[in-house]
C-alpha positions in Angstrom: -13.4 -5.3 -7.1 -11.9 -2.0 -6.2 -8.4 -1.9 -4.7 -6.7 0.9 -2.8 -2.9 0.6 -3.1 -0.9 2.5 -0.5 2.8 3.3 -0.7 5.1 6.0 0.6 5.2 9.3 -1.3 6.6 12.1 0.8 8.4 9.6 3.1 10.6 8.5 0.1 10.2 7.0 -3.3 12.9 4.4 -3.2 10.3 1.6 -3.7 8.5 3.3 -6.6 9.4 0.6 -9.1 8.1 -2.1 -6.8 4.9 -0.1 -6.3 4.4 0.2 -10.1 4.9 -3.5 -10.6 2.6 -4.4 -7.7 -0.1 -2.1 -9.1 0.1 -3.6 -12.6 -0.2 -7.0 -11.0 -3.2 -5.9 -8.9 -5.1 -4.9 -12.0 -5.6 -8.7 -12.7 -7.9 -8.6 -9.7 -9.8 -5.4 -10.1 -9.6 -1.6 -10.5 -6.7 0.0 -8.7 -8.0 3.4 -7.5 -4.6 4.8 -6.7 -2.5 3.9 -9.8 -0.7 7.3 -9.5 1.3 6.0 -6.5 3.4 3.9 -8.9 4.1 6.6 -11.4 7.8 7.4 -11.8 7.1 11.2 -12.2 5.5 11.3 -8.7 8.3 12.5 -6.5 8.8 12.8 -2.7 7.5 16.4 -3.1 4.0 14.8 -3.6 1.2 15.8 -5.9 0.6 19.4 -7.1 -2.7 19.4 -5.1 -3.8 21.1 -1.9 -3.3 18.7 1.0 -7.1 18.9 1.8 -7.9 17.7 -1.8 -5.5 14.8 -1.4 -7.0 13.9 1.9 -10.6 14.1 0.7 -9.9 12.1 -2.5 -8.0 9.4 -0.7 -10.6 9.0 2.0 -13.3 8.7 -0.7 -11.2 6.0 -2.4 -10.7 4.1 0.8 -14.5 4.1 1.3 -15.0 2.8 -2.2 -12.4 0.1 -2.0 -13.1 -3.5 -1.2 -9.5 -4.1 -0.1 -6.4 -2.1 0.7 -3.0 -3.4 -0.3 0.0 -1.5 1.2 3.7 -1.8 0.5 5.1 -0.8 3.9 8.9 -1.2 3.5 9.3 2.6 3.7 7.7 3.9 7.0 5.1 6.5 6.2 2.6 8.3 8.4 0.2 8.6 5.6 0.2 4.9 4.8 -0.2 4.1 8.5 -3.2 6.4 8.6 -4.7 4.8 5.4 -4.3 1.3 7.0 -6.0 2.4 10.2 -8.9 4.1 8.3 -9.4 1.0 6.1 -9.4 -1.2 9.2 -11.9 1.1 10.9 -14.2 0.7 7.8 -13.9 -3.1 8.0 -11.9 -3.3 4.8 -9.5 -6.3 4.2 -5.9 -5.2 4.4 -2.8 -6.8 3.0 0.6 -5.4 4.0 3.7 -6.3 2.0 7.2 -5.5 3.1 10.8 -6.4 2.1 12.9 -8.6 4.3 15.5 -6.3 5.9 19.1 -7.3 6.5 20.0 -4.0 8.3 18.0 -4.4 11.5 15.1 -2.3 10.2 11.8 -3.3 11.7 8.1 -2.8 10.8 6.1 -0.9 13.4 4.8 -2.9 16.3 1.4 -1.2 15.8 1.2 -2.9 12.3 2.9 -6.2 13.1 0.9 -6.6 16.3 -2.5 -6.1 14.6 -4.0 -9.5 14.0 -6.7 -7.9 11.7 -4.1 -7.2 9.1 -2.4 -9.8 6.8 1.3 -9.2 6.7 3.7 -10.8 4.2 7.5 -10.4 4.3 9.1 -10.9 0.9 12.6 -11.5 -0.3 12.0 -10.4 -3.9 9.3 -8.9 -6.0 8.2 -12.2 -7.6 7.6 -13.5 -4.1 5.5 -10.4 -3.3 3.4 -10.9 -6.4 2.9 -14.5 -5.4 1.6 -13.3 -2.0 -0.8 -11.1 -3.9 -2.0 -14.0 -5.9 -2.5 -16.2 -2.8 -4.4 -13.4 -1.0 -6.8 -12.7 -3.8 -7.3 -16.4 -4.7 -8.4 -17.4 -1.2 
């Protein structure tokens, strides 16, 4: 199985450690095409590639993927675009996000889309259990 992991880069890297752990966990279920999203050296400045190369590479990865898993706690235009593209290509999509205590809300365009599986988690172990449940059903 090929898995596309989506997480914020230029929108903020505050969840990088969670991305890294989710990616490592996803490897139990298949090849993660976008392991670089979890790397600690990837900053909010992004990758040292032309934007067109990033776009072309990531669109090719989404086409190859069987499923897209997105950590959406940090709002990101790019992640939203990736989710929409995966849905357009009839890919399965799992969106994980942290429970917010500060009134922060997930976009209605994501929460209102019944084609996506959304899971709100309290801690990382709960997020990983949601991944297990998703891939084992």
